[in-house]
C-alpha positions in Angstrom: 11.3 -5.2 13.1 10.9 -8.8 12.1 8.0 -10.6 13.6 6.9 -14.6 13.7 4.9 -13.9 10.9 7.5 -12.2 8.8 9.9 -15.0 9.3 7.3 -17.8 8.6 6.3 -16.2 5.4 9.7 -15.9 3.9 11.5 -19.0 4.8 14.9 -19.9 3.3 15.2 -23.6 2.4 17.9 -25.0 0.4 17.2 -28.0 -1.9 20.3 -30.0 -3.2 21.0 -32.7 -5.5 24.1 -33.9 -7.4 23.9 -32.2 -10.8 23.8 -34.7 -13.9 26.1 -32.6 -15.9 29.0 -30.6 -14.9 28.6 -26.8 -15.3 31.8 -25.4 -14.6 35.2 -26.6 -15.6 36.8 -28.9 -13.0 39.5 -26.8 -10.8 41.0 -30.2 -9.7 42.6 -30.8 -6.1 44.7 -33.1 -4.7 44.9 -33.7 -0.9 48.7 -33.1 -0.9 48.5 -29.9 -2.9 49.9 -27.6 -0.3 53.2 -29.8 -0.3 53.4 -29.9 -4.0 53.0 -26.1 -4.2 56.0 -25.8 -2.0 58.2 -28.3 -3.9 57.4 -27.2 -7.3 58.3 -23.6 -6.9 61.9 -24.2 -5.4 63.8 -24.0 -8.8 61.8 -20.9 -9.7 62.4 -19.3 -6.5 66.1 -19.8 -6.6 66.1 -17.6 -9.8 63.8 -15.0 -8.1 66.1 -14.6 -5.1 69.4 -15.5 -5.9 71.1 -14.5 -2.7 68.2 -15.9 -0.5 67.8 -19.5 -1.2 66.3 -20.1 2.1 62.8 -20.0 0.5 63.8 -22.7 -2.0 65.1 -24.9 1.0 61.9 -24.2 3.0 59.9 -25.3 0.1 62.1 -28.6 -0.2 61.5 -29.0 3.7 57.7 -29.0 2.8 58.0 -32.3 1.2 60.8 -34.0 3.2 59.0 -33.1 6.6 62.3 -32.0 8.0 65.1 -29.6 7.6 68.6 -30.9 6.8 71.1 -28.9 8.9 74.1 -30.6 7.2 72.9 -29.5 3.6 71.8 -26.1 4.8 75.1 -25.5 6.2 77.1 -27.1 3.3 74.9 -25.8 0.5 72.7 -23.1 1.0 75.2 -20.8 3.0 78.0 -21.2 0.6 75.9 -20.9 -2.3 73.8 -18.0 -1.5 74.5 -15.8 1.7 78.1 -16.2 1.4 78.1 -15.8 -2.3 79.4 -12.3 -3.1 77.2 -12.4 -6.4 74.1 -13.0 -4.5 71.4 -10.5 -4.3 69.6 -10.0 -1.1 65.8 -9.4 -1.0 66.0 -6.0 1.0 67.7 -2.9 0.2 68.7 0.4 1.7 70.7 3.5 0.7 73.6 4.3 3.1 75.8 7.5 2.8 74.4 7.8 -0.7 75.6 4.4 -1.8 73.3 1.5 -2.5 73.4 -1.5 -0.3 73.9 -4.0 -3.1 77.4 -2.7 -3.5 78.1 -2.1 0.2 77.2 -5.6 1.6 79.2 -7.1 -0.9 82.4 -5.8 0.8 81.4 -5.5 4.3 82.5 -8.3 6.6 79.7 -10.8 7.2 78.9 -13.5 9.7 76.0 -16.0 9.6 74.5 -18.2 12.1 71.9 -20.8 12.1 69.6 -21.8 15.2 66.8 -24.2 15.6 63.6 -22.7 17.3 60.6 -24.4 18.7 57.5 -25.2 16.7 59.5 -26.6 13.7 61.2 -23.1 13.0 64.8 -22.4 12.1 66.3 -19.0 12.5 68.9 -17.6 10.0 71.0 -14.7 11.2 73.2 -12.6 8.8 75.2 -9.7 10.0 77.2 -7.2 8.0 79.4 -4.4 9.7 80.6 -1.2 8.0 84.1 -1.0 9.2 84.3 2.7 8.7 81.3 4.0 10.5 80.4 0.9 12.6 76.9 0.6 11.4 75.7 -3.2 12.0 73.2 -4.6 9.6 71.5 -7.7 10.9 68.9 -9.7 8.9 66.9 -12.1 10.9 65.1 -14.9 8.9 62.9 -17.7 9.9 62.1 -20.8 8.0 59.3 -23.2 8.8 59.3 -27.0 8.6 56.9 -28.3 6.0 56.2 -25.0 4.8 57.5 -22.8 1.9 56.9 -19.7 4.1 59.7 -17.5 5.1 59.7 -14.4 7.3 62.3 -11.9 8.2 63.1 -8.3 9.8 66.0 -6.3 9.5 67.8 -4.4 12.2 70.3 -1.4 12.0 72.5 -0.5 14.8 75.1 2.1 15.3 78.0 0.6 17.0 80.3 3.7 16.2 81.1 6.7 18.4 79.4 9.4 16.1 76.2 9.7 14.3 76.0 7.6 11.3 75.6 9.0 7.7 72.0 9.1 6.5 70.2 5.8 6.1 67.8 6.3 3.2 64.8 4.5 1.6 65.1 1.2 3.6 63.1 -1.3 1.9 62.9 -4.7 3.9 61.5 -6.3 0.7 63.1 -5.4 -2.6 63.2 -8.1 -5.1 62.5 -9.0 -8.6 59.9 -11.7 -9.4 60.8 -13.3 -12.9 57.9 -13.9 -15.4 57.3 -17.0 -17.7 54.9 -17.5 -20.3 52.9 -15.2 -22.5 50.2 -14.2 -20.1 49.7 -10.8 -18.5 50.8 -11.1 -14.8 48.6 -9.7 -12.2 48.5 -8.5 -8.6 45.9 -9.8 -6.2 44.9 -7.7 -3.2 42.1 -6.6 -1.2 40.5 -3.3 -0.1 40.5 -2.0 3.4 38.1 -1.6 6.0 36.4 1.5 4.7 33.2 1.5 2.7 30.6 -0.8 1.7 32.8 -3.1 -0.2 35.3 -3.4 2.6 38.0 -6.2 1.9 36.5 -7.1 -1.8 39.1 -8.7 -3.8 40.9 -6.6 -6.5 42.9 -8.2 -9.5 45.2 -5.6 -11.2 46.9 -6.7 -14.5 50.2 -5.4 -14.8 51.6 -4.8 -18.4 55.2 -3.6 -19.2 56.1 -0.2 -17.7 52.9 -0.2 -15.6 53.1 0.2 -11.7 50.8 -0.2 -8.7 51.1 1.4 -5.4 49.4 0.2 -2.1 49.8 2.1 1.3 48.3 2.7 4.5 48.3 6.7 4.2 47.0 7.4 7.8 49.4 5.0 9.5 46.7 3.6 11.8 43.5 1.6 10.5 43.9 -0.2 7.1 41.2 1.9 5.3 42.2 1.7 1.7 43.8 -1.7 1.5 45.5 -4.3 3.7 49.2 -5.3 3.6 48.8 -8.7 1.7 49.3 -9.3 -1.9 49.8 -12.2 -4.5 51.6 -11.7 -7.7 50.1 -14.2 -10.2 52.4 -14.9 -13.2 50.9 -17.6 -15.5 50.4 -20.3 -12.7 53.3 -19.4 -10.5 53.5 -16.6 -8.1 54.5 -14.9 -4.8 52.1 -14.2 -1.9 53.5 -11.4 0.6 52.5 -9.8 3.8 53.9 -6.8 5.8 53.8 -6.8 9.6 53.9 -2.8 10.6 50.9 -1.1 12.5 52.1 2.2 11.0 52.5 3.8 7.6 53.5 1.1 5.2 53.9 1.1 1.5 54.1 -1.7 -1.2 54.9 -1.0 -4.8 55.0 -3.2 -7.9 56.4 -2.0 -11.1 57.3 -3.9 -14.4 60.3 -2.2 -16.0 60.9 -4.9 -18.4 58.7 -7.8 -19.7 60.9 -10.3 -17.9 60.0 -9.4 -14.3 58.0 -7.5 -11.8 59.8 -5.6 -9.0 58.0 -5.6 -5.7 59.3 -3.2 -2.9 57.7 -3.0 0.6 58.5 -1.1 3.8 57.8 2.3 5.6 56.6 5.0 3.3 59.4 7.3 4.4 63.0 6.8 6.0 65.8 9.2 5.7 67.6 9.2 9.1 70.8 9.2 10.9 71.3 6.8 13.9 72.9 8.0 17.0 75.6 6.2 18.8 74.1 3.0 20.2 70.9 3.4 18.6 68.9 0.6 17.0 66.1 0.6 14.6 64.1 -2.4 13.1 62.1 -2.6 9.8 58.6 -3.9 9.1 58.2 -7.7 9.0 58.0 -9.4 5.6 56.5 -12.7 4.9 56.8 -14.5 1.5 55.3 -17.7 0.3 56.2 -18.8 -3.2 53.9 -20.9 -5.1 53.3 -22.9 -8.3 50.1 -24.4 -9.4 46.8 -23.6 -8.1 46.6 -19.9 -6.5 43.9 -20.9 -4.1 45.9 -24.0 -2.7 48.6 -21.5 -2.1 46.4 -19.1 -0.1 45.3 -22.1 2.0 48.9 -22.7 2.9 48.9 -19.0 3.9 45.8 -19.5 5.9 47.2 -22.5 7.7 50.6 -20.6 8.5 48.7 -17.7 9.7 46.5 -19.9 11.9 49.4 -21.8 13.5 52.0 -18.9 13.7 49.9 -15.6 13.8 46.9 -16.2 15.7 46.8 -15.4 19.2 47.1 -18.6 21.4 45.5 -19.3 24.9 46.3 -22.4 26.8 47.8 -23.8 23.7 44.9 -23.3 21.4 43.8 -20.4 18.9 41.5 -17.9 20.4 37.8 -18.5 20.0 36.1 -15.3 18.6 32.9 -14.6 20.6 29.2 -13.8 20.0 29.1 -10.4 21.4 26.4 -8.0 22.5 27.0 -4.4 21.6 26.4 -1.8 24.1 27.0 2.0 24.8 29.5 2.9 27.5 27.4 5.7 28.8 24.7 3.3 29.8 24.4 3.5 33.8 25.3 0.9 35.9 21.8 0.1 36.7 20.7 0.0 33.2 23.7 -2.2 32.0 22.6 -4.7 34.7 19.1 -4.8 33.9 20.1 -5.1 30.1 22.4 -7.9 31.1 19.5 -9.9 32.8 17.1 -9.3 29.7 19.6 -10.7 27.1 20.5 -13.8 29.5 16.9 -14.4 30.5 16.2 -15.0 26.9 19.2 -17.5 26.6 20.3 -16.1 23.1 23.8 -17.4 23.6 25.8 -14.2 24.0 29.5 -14.9 25.0 30.6 -11.2 25.7 29.0 -8.0 27.1 30.4 -5.3 24.9 30.7 -1.8 26.7 31.9 0.7 24.0 33.0 4.4 24.3 31.5 6.7 26.9 32.3 5.2 30.1 35.3 7.5 30.8 36.1 11.1 31.7 35.2 13.7 34.2 32.2 13.1 36.6 29.2 14.2 34.8 25.6 13.3 33.6 25.6 11.8 30.0 23.1 10.3 27.7 22.8 6.7 28.2 22.9 5.8 24.6 24.8 7.3 21.6 22.3 10.1 20.5 23.7 11.5 17.4 24.4 15.1 17.7 24.6 15.0 21.6 27.2 12.3 22.6 30.3 13.4 24.2 32.6 10.3 24.0 35.2 12.1 21.8 35.4 15.3 24.2 36.8 13.1 27.0 39.3 11.0 25.1 42.6 10.7 26.8 41.1 10.7 30.5 40.8 7.1 31.1 39.2 7.2 34.5 35.4 5.8 35.1 32.9 8.5 35.2 31.5 8.1 38.7 28.1 9.8 38.0 27.1 7.1 35.4 29.2 4.3 37.4 29.3 5.3 41.2 31.2 2.0 42.1 33.2 1.9 38.9 32.5 -0.9 36.4 33.3 -3.6 38.7 29.4 -4.3 39.4 28.9 -4.8 35.7 31.8 -7.1 35.1 31.2 -9.3 38.3 27.5 -9.7 37.0 29.0 -10.5 33.3 31.2 -13.1 34.8 28.6 -14.4 37.0 26.6 -15.2 33.9 29.6 -17.1 32.3 30.4 -14.3 29.9 33.4 -12.1 29.3 33.4 -8.2 29.6 34.9 -6.0 26.8 35.9 -2.5 27.3 36.7 0.1 24.7 39.7 2.5 24.7 41.3 4.6 22.3 44.9 5.3 24.2 46.3 7.0 21.1 44.0 10.1 21.4 43.9 12.7 24.2 42.0 15.8 24.1 44.0 19.0 25.0 43.0 20.0 28.5 42.6 16.4 29.8 44.6 15.8 33.0 47.5 13.9 31.4 48.1 16.5 28.6 48.4 19.2 31.4 50.5 17.4 33.8 52.9 15.7 31.1 52.8 17.5 27.8 56.0 15.8 27.0 54.4 12.5 26.6 52.3 13.7 23.7 53.1 14.4 19.8 51.8 17.2 17.8 48.5 18.9 17.9 45.5 19.1 15.5 42.1 20.4 15.8 38.4 19.3 14.4 35.0 20.0 14.7 33.4 17.0 16.7 32.8 14.3 14.3 33.4 16.6 11.6 30.0 18.4 12.2 30.3 22.2 12.0 27.6 22.5 14.8 29.6 20.6 17.2 32.5 21.9 19.5 35.8 22.5 17.9 38.3 20.3 19.9 42.2 20.1 19.9 43.7 16.7 20.5 47.2 15.3 20.7 48.9 11.8 20.0 50.0 10.0 23.0 53.6 8.9 22.3 54.2 5.1 22.7 57.8 5.6 21.7 58.5 7.6 24.8 59.5 5.0 27.5 58.3 7.0 30.3 54.8 7.6 28.8 54.5 3.9 27.6 55.2 2.7 31.2 52.8 4.9 32.6 50.1 3.6 30.0 50.9 0.1 30.6 50.5 0.5 34.3 47.6 2.7 34.0 45.6 0.0 31.6 46.7 -3.0 33.4 45.4 -1.4 36.8 42.0 -0.8 34.9 42.1 -4.3 33.6 42.6 -5.8 37.1 40.2 -3.5 39.0 37.4 -3.3 36.7 37.4 -7.1 35.7 38.2 -6.6 31.9 38.5 -9.6 29.7 38.8 -8.1 26.4 40.6 -4.8 25.8 39.3 -3.0 22.8 41.9 -0.6 21.2 39.9 1.6 18.5 42.0 4.3 16.9 39.8 6.7 15.1 42.1 9.2 13.5 45.3 9.5 11.3 48.6 9.1 13.1 51.0 9.8 10.2 50.6 13.8 10.2 51.6 13.7 14.0 54.8 11.6 13.2 55.8 13.8 10.6 55.4 17.0 12.7 57.9 15.6 15.3 60.6 14.4 12.7 63.7 16.7 11.9 65.1 16.8 8.3 67.9 14.3 9.1 65.5 12.0 11.3 62.5 11.3 9.0 60.8 8.1 10.1 62.4 7.8 13.5 59.2 9.1 15.3 57.0 6.4 13.5 59.7 3.8 14.2 59.8 4.3 17.9 56.0 4.7 18.2 55.5 1.3 16.3 58.0 -0.3 18.5 56.6 1.0 21.7 52.9 0.1 20.6 54.0 -3.6 20.0 55.7 -3.5 23.2 52.6 -2.1 25.0 50.5 -5.0 23.5 53.1 -7.6 24.4 53.4 -6.3 28.0 49.7 -6.3 28.4 49.5 -10.1 27.6 52.5 -10.7 29.6 50.8 -9.3 32.7 47.5 -10.6 32.0 48.0 -13.9 30.0 44.2 -14.6 29.5 43.5 -11.0 28.3 42.2 -10.9 24.6 43.4 -7.9 22.6 40.6 -6.6 20.1 42.9 -4.4 17.9 40.5 -2.7 15.5 41.0 -2.9 11.7 44.7 -2.5 11.7 45.2 -5.6 9.7 49.0 -6.0 9.3 50.8 -9.2 10.4 52.2 -7.9 13.6 48.7 -6.7 14.7 46.9 -9.8 13.7 49.6 -11.9 15.5 48.8 -10.2 18.9 45.2 -9.6 19.0 41.6 -10.3 17.1 39.6 -7.9 15.3 35.9 -8.2 16.5 34.7 -5.6 14.0 36.5 -5.9 10.6 34.5 -3.1 9.2 32.2 -0.4 10.5 29.9 -0.4 7.5 27.8 -3.3 8.6 26.6 -1.5 11.9 25.0 1.4 9.9 21.2 1.6 9.9 20.9 1.1 5.9 23.9 -1.1 5.4 23.2 -3.9 2.8 23.9 -7.5 3.8 26.1 -7.7 0.6 28.7 -5.7 2.5 29.4 -8.5 5.0 29.5 -11.2 2.3 31.9 -9.3 0.3 34.2 -9.1 3.5 34.1 -12.8 4.0 34.8 -13.4 0.4 37.9 -11.1 0.4 39.5 -11.3 3.7 39.3 -15.1 3.8 41.9 -15.4 1.1 44.4 -13.9 3.6 43.5 -15.0 7.1 41.2 -17.2 8.9 40.4 -15.1 12.0 38.2 -11.9 12.1 34.9 -10.7 13.5 32.2 -8.5 12.2 29.1 -6.5 13.1 25.5 -6.3 12.4 23.1 -3.4 12.5 21.4 -3.5 15.9 19.4 -6.9 15.6 19.4 -9.4 12.9 16.5 -8.6 10.6 16.1 -12.1 9.0 17.8 -15.2 8.1 19.6 -13.7 5.1 20.8 -10.7 7.0 21.9 -12.8 9.9 23.7 -15.4 7.8 25.5 -12.8 5.7 27.2 -11.8 9.1 28.2 -15.3 10.0 31.8 -15.2 10.7 34.4 -16.7 13.3 33.2 -13.8 15.6 29.8 -11.8 15.4 28.4 -8.9 17.6 24.9 -7.4 17.5 22.6 -5.7 19.9 18.8 -6.2 20.6 18.1 -2.7 20.9 19.2 0.6 19.4 22.4 1.6 21.0 22.8 4.4 18.8 20.6 6.9 16.8 18.2 9.9 17.1 16.6 10.5 20.7 13.6 8.7 19.3 15.4 5.8 18.0 17.8 4.6 21.0 17.2 2.8 24.0 14.4 0.6 23.6 14.4 -3.0 23.8 12.6 -5.5 21.3 8.9 -5.4 21.1 6.7 -8.0 22.3 6.4 -11.1 19.8 10.0 -10.9 18.8 11.1 -14.3 17.4 13.8 -15.2 20.1 13.4 -19.0 19.1 14.5 -18.1 15.8 17.3 -16.0 17.0 18.6 -18.7 19.4 18.8 -21.3 16.6 20.7 -18.9 14.5 23.2 -18.3 17.2 23.4 -21.9 18.0 24.2 -22.6 14.2 26.8 -20.0 14.2 28.5 -21.4 17.1 28.6 -25.0 15.7 30.0 -23.6 12.5 32.9 -21.6 13.8 35.5 -24.4 13.7 34.9 -24.8 10.0 36.2 -21.1 9.4 39.6 -22.2 10.3 39.7 -24.7 7.5 40.9 -24.4 3.9 38.8 -21.6 2.1 37.5 -22.0 -1.5 35.7 -19.2 -3.3 32.9 -21.0 -5.3 31.0 -18.1 -6.7 33.0 -14.8 -5.9 32.0 -11.5 -7.3 32.3 -11.9 -11.2 34.1 -9.9 -13.5 30.9 -8.9 -15.0 29.8 -7.1 -11.8 31.1 -4.4 -9.6 31.5 -5.5 -5.9 29.0 -2.9 -4.8 25.1 -2.4 -4.9 22.9 0.2 -6.6 19.5 0.3 -8.1 20.7 2.1 -11.2 23.6 -0.5 -11.9 23.1 -3.4 -13.8 26.6 -4.6 -13.1 25.8 -4.8 -9.4 26.8 -7.6 -7.1 23.1 -7.7 -6.2 22.4 -9.6 -9.5 24.5 -12.3 -8.5 24.8 -15.4 -6.3 27.8 -15.7 -3.8 29.0 -18.9 -2.4 32.0 -20.1 -0.6 33.5 -23.3 1.0 35.4 -24.2 4.1 36.9 -27.8 4.1 38.7 -29.5 7.0 40.7 -32.4 5.2 42.0 -33.5 8.6 38.5 -33.8 10.1 37.1 -34.8 6.6 34.2 -32.4 6.8 33.3 -28.9 6.0 30.6 -26.4 5.2 29.1 -24.4 2.1 27.5 -21.1 2.3 25.6 -19.8 -0.6 23.5 -16.6 -1.0 21.1 -15.5 -3.7 21.1 -11.9 -3.7 18.0 -9.6 -4.0 18.1 -8.8 -7.7 19.1 -12.3 -9.0 16.5 -14.3 -11.1 18.4 -17.7 -11.1 16.5 -20.1 -8.6 19.5 -22.4 -8.5 23.3 -22.9 -8.7 25.7 -25.6 -9.2 28.7 -25.5 -6.9 31.7 -27.6 -7.6 33.2 -28.3 -4.2 37.2 -28.8 -3.5 39.4 -30.5 -1.4 37.5 -33.7 -1.0 38.5 -37.3 -1.3 37.3 -38.4 -4.6 36.8 -42.1 -3.5 35.0 -41.3 -0.2 31.2 -41.0 0.5 29.9 -37.9 2.2 26.7 -37.3 4.2 25.6 -33.8 3.0 22.8 -31.8 5.1 21.6 -28.3 5.1 20.7 -26.3 8.3 17.2 -25.8 7.2 15.7 -29.1 7.7 15.9 -30.8 4.2 16.4 -34.5 4.2 20.2 -35.7 4.3 21.9 -37.1 1.2 24.8 -38.9 0.3 27.3 -38.6 -2.4 30.8 -39.3 -3.6 33.5 -36.9 -3.2 34.1 -37.3 -6.9 30.7 -36.4 -7.8 30.5 -33.4 -5.5 33.8 -32.2 -7.1 33.0 -33.0 -10.6 29.4 -32.6 -11.1 28.6 -30.4 -8.2 26.4 -29.6 -5.4 23.0 -28.3 -6.8 21.6 -25.5 -4.4 18.1 -24.2 -5.0 16.7 -21.0 -3.2 13.1 -20.3 -4.0 13.2 -16.8 -2.2 15.3 -13.9 -2.9 17.0 -12.9 -1.2 18.0 -16.3 0.3 20.8 -18.0 2.3 21.8 -21.5 2.5 24.3 -23.2 4.8 25.2 -26.8 3.7 27.4 -29.0 5.7 29.2 -32.3 4.8 31.1 -35.1 6.6 32.8 -38.2 5.1 31.0 -41.3 6.3 32.8 -44.1 4.3 
């Protein structure tokens, strides 16, 4: 536990001056680069997607600032979607025939519709005259942005079952290659492991391939469904929206192109009369020039169109106090009094698993080897022994202290024998068994998957959760799925309906989330570690990875997550292991949202339950939390990785590894050109021997003057944007490990 003496003996101060000589090659940046990225790629993209010139038109709109309906109707439709030679960016097999041939002869209708928010909807419908299968492609373009998104729908308008629809790929296109360099695919790891979301770059030589997928169909454990094909200064950023089992594949059958395909892992099904299905959502962003600028176009797009909005503004991710759901009401109220008495700045009181199930005595904390949270999953009623009057006394006290109340759920899982599995077995899919938490000494438990694809079951769950939200005063609904779903879906499929259970489940899950927001407009959905486009559009993720909360977690884990995840989206939250140890540890977890506790909510019987010892440096903690709150708006600005994990180091730690990230510095910048300010975070890791680093900033006005300050009290400095970008910001950290946060703002 840190003491006042511990903290004062290891201060972290950053000293910065403008370097006299440039250390790194200038990356170059122009204020209007995002628009130039859009316009310069238009011709290339027309080649990439001959039948889908919408992308090129969106890129053109990025320069003109508006969409010209006349030119779109007169040029784009005839030249592309109405052209029999066009190649569409999606594919399927129907009755053993490829869609490329079928759609050329099926009757087709098109429509264009203006939507709000500078969006334009393009709809193309094909109908098979023999079987009545209707294929509808709904695409959306955005004014002032080269981004395009689409979803495909298949409807059986016939009177009998359709032939088999097979291998539905909502994204199937060829990305042309130019130049002599080896193209690469950029992506990030998933939420599992110490190096969660660490950026990966995979070169793709001719005849090589790469496959990314979400094998479990729930959390994005191995990787997230975002990618960037980088081909010698031009490329294609893509994303998939599907909280199910998705797959993305890249292949290079020739030297001239990379073929990228994305969709569900498996589809092989016949549709009944009147039945409709949808595909995963696809996002594409073509770019040419600087790939980091392109990623910032993506970040801005996600912020505007795929970040939950409240009262017309993006959701603010909170600073939360972690707590165990088994804590009795009286204990929770005393804890709430303690943490608010210290005026730390918490905004959310977080009650995790353990509050529900049969009335019984429970351990108030998660005692490893004794907790029973898993055994009662599926019985979503308040345990009246721990909480005689429900959770309302806690949420009322939380609200009285101007905080929000978060409550944990896992509605996907139900242990066999809980009331709902007995009363409505038809509302569940499959059955699997496991020793509790994989421990052979713990009870063997069988559990089932709640079927969100069943309309009656879904309505029941919506009503149940909605009633709990109202009665218990819940502000943040946390949905934390802790098991693989894919095996349950496959168990329920017949040979001629492979994929249908997952399709209906995902459609129902999205409806479940949408209906909760519809009934409770101010409700925040905390959708844990799913990471796809559909999920992050509806909810936040307050714990992007579990690793940082473990007792022996290395702070580098949180640093790697911020470095990698910030390429793709601007909103995410993270955890810290119990309370912050020191400034380096705490700042490693600085993010748009942060959760930590001031006592051990989990551990052995001897470890849990005690509050901080006398002498804990609360003033230091209050200062750090205040700093984080002041920095939160910067995380929604443009992101520039200044010192990412290099090619000479593995993005992991280890005492025996000389290629470990622990031997490096890390640094990144968040810049807000509209506000003409930003921040830099820099970390000297524990095995690094370099006292100083030179950081070349980006996105500044070279003719402007900026005031530069650090958060540790060094005197402010002024410099021109040109010097900060070309000569660099010189950062010195005498202690290792050490962390600096530097903010800047234009003054002239």
